[in-house]
N, C-alpha and C positions, 0 to 999 in steps of 0.2 A: 508613560512608558508603554510601548507596543510589544505585544507578545509575538515571538517568532511563529510563523505558520508551521504546522506539523504535517509532514508528508510520510505516508506509509507506502513502501514499495514491497510488492509481493511477487516472488518468482520462485519456481521450483528448481531452476538451474542456478547452482551456486556461483558460477563464473559471471552470469548475467547480473545476479544480485550484487556481487562485489563490484562490477563495473558501474552499476548505478550508484552504489554507495560512494565510490571514488568520485564519480562525476558530480554528485551533489554535495560532497564534503566541504567544499569551500564556499558554499552558498549560505545565506542567513536563514536556514531552516532548521527545525528540529526534525531529524531524520530517523524513522523507524523502519526496520526491514523484517520480513517474515519469509522463511524458506518453504513456502507452499501455502495452499489455500486454507488448510486447517489452522495453521499458525496465524495466518492473516485474520481469520475469524476471531481468534482469541485476542489479537491486538485490537480489533474493532470493538470487541465487547468491553475492553478495559481502558482504552485510550480515546481521547477526542482527537480526531484527525481532520485536517482541512482539505487534503488532497490524497486520493487513493490512486496509485499507479500500479496496475496489476497485469500480469500475464493472463492471457485468455485460457490457454490449454494447460491444465495442471491436473494430475490425478486426484481423485476423491472429491475435492472442492475446487471448482473451476472459477475463472475470473468473473463470470456472470453472476455466480452465487455471491461472490464478494461485493459486486456492485449492488445487488439487491439488498444485502445486509447493510451496506453503507447508506443506501437510499432511505432505509427505515430510520436512520438517525435524524435528530433535530438539533441543529441544522445539518442537512446532508452534505457530506464533503463532495468536492468535484471529483469525478471518477474518470480515469483515463485507462483504456484497455489497450494492451499491446499484444502482438503475436508475431511469430516468425512468418 
């Protein structure tokens, strides 16, 4: 029995986050979302993720900080950084 891959999507824009959630909802993934960098760090500390999809520009904790935190995990998730 294979486990569903877990994707964490982080964006401080609620409409973007909802769009991603809807776009991925019919796929065979376990989908986690976080409404900003601080919340994304909390998820990374508490959950094992396979893919991190994050906005680059966010207040307080930006996407590069999330990529660094994800890279410190073993195994490190694939990281995809997006920006407007």
